[in-house]
C-alpha positions in Angstrom: 0.0 0.0 0.0 2.8 2.4 0.9 4.5 1.5 -2.4 1.3 2.4 -4.3 1.0 5.7 -2.5 4.6 6.6 -3.2 4.2 5.6 -6.9 1.1 7.8 -7.1 2.8 10.7 -5.4 5.8 10.2 -7.7 3.6 10.2 -10.8 1.9 13.3 -9.7 5.1 15.1 -8.8 7.0 13.9 -11.9 4.9 16.1 -14.2 5.4 19.1 -12.0 9.1 18.8 -11.5 10.7 21.4 -13.8 13.8 23.4 -12.8 13.6 24.5 -9.2 15.9 23.2 -6.6 13.1 22.4 -4.2 11.3 20.3 -6.7 14.4 18.5 -7.6 15.1 17.8 -3.9 11.5 16.4 -3.5 12.0 14.2 -6.6 15.3 12.9 -5.3 13.8 12.3 -1.9 10.9 10.4 -3.4 13.2 8.3 -5.6 15.3 7.5 -2.5 12.1 6.5 -0.6 11.0 4.2 -3.5 14.5 2.6 -3.6 14.3 2.0 0.2 10.9 0.5 -0.1 11.9 -1.7 -3.0 15.0 -2.8 -1.0 12.8 -3.6 2.0 10.4 -5.5 -0.2 13.2 -7.6 -1.6 14.6 -8.3 1.8 11.1 -9.6 3.0 10.8 -11.7 -0.1 14.3 -13.2 0.4 13.6 -14.0 4.0 10.2 -15.5 3.4 10.6 -17.2 0.1 13.3 -19.9 0.9 11.3 -21.2 3.9 8.0 -21.0 2.1 8.9 -22.3 -1.4 6.6 -25.1 -2.4 7.6 -28.5 -3.6 7.7 -27.1 -7.1 10.8 -25.0 -6.1 9.2 -21.9 -7.6 9.6 -18.5 -5.9 6.5 -17.2 -4.2 4.6 -14.1 -5.4 4.4 -11.0 -3.2 0.7 -11.9 -2.5 1.6 -15.4 -1.4 4.2 -14.0 1.0 1.6 -11.5 2.4 -0.9 -14.3 2.9 1.8 -16.4 4.6 2.6 -13.5 7.0 -1.1 -13.1 7.7 -1.4 -16.8 8.4 1.5 -16.8 10.7 0.1 -13.7 12.5 -3.3 -15.4 12.9 -1.6 -18.6 14.2 0.4 -16.5 16.7 -2.8 -14.8 17.9 -4.6 -18.1 18.3 -1.6 -19.5 20.2 -1.5 -16.5 22.5 -5.3 -16.9 23.2 -4.8 -20.6 23.8 -1.9 -19.9 26.2 -4.1 -17.4 28.1 -6.9 -20.0 28.3 -4.5 -22.6 29.6 -3.0 -20.2 32.2 -6.6 -19.5 33.4 -7.4 -23.2 33.6 -4.1 -23.9 35.5 -4.8 -21.1 38.0 -8.3 -22.5 38.5 -7.0 -26.0 39.1 -4.3 -24.8 41.5 -6.9 -22.9 43.5 -9.1 -26.0 43.7 -6.1 -28.1 44.7 -5.3 -25.7 47.5 -8.9 -25.8 48.7 -8.9 -29.6 48.6 -5.6 -29.7 50.5 -7.0 -27.3 53.1 -10.1 -29.5 53.5 -8.0 -32.6 53.9 -6.0 -30.9 56.6 -9.2 -30.0 58.4 -10.6 -33.5 58.0 -7.4 -35.1 59.3 -7.4 -32.7 62.3 -11.0 -33.5 63.0 -10.3 -37.2 62.7 -7.4 -37.1 65.1 -9.6 -35.2 67.6 -12.2 -37.9 67.3 -9.7 -40.7 67.9 
């Protein structure tokens, strides 16, 4: 999306850039930003593609990488929610165990008094 916005801004500015130093500086800045964005995109593709290449050995498209990142993000969120749920369950069980232990102690104490 950022790439599209930069390209649109570049296209709009490209027609207006004629002569002034300020406009040239804006143009150079936009070109630099586009290069940085392209470099970042390439880095993401290089990082994601080798681990996600299918059995065909073909490189992934940008859309496939984006979908894979979304899938990983969703899985992380689900894992986090599951972890929270398990922590809640563990806390509940520990509380019940403490209660049962306390009840056993009371029962043993009562039993000793009766004997």
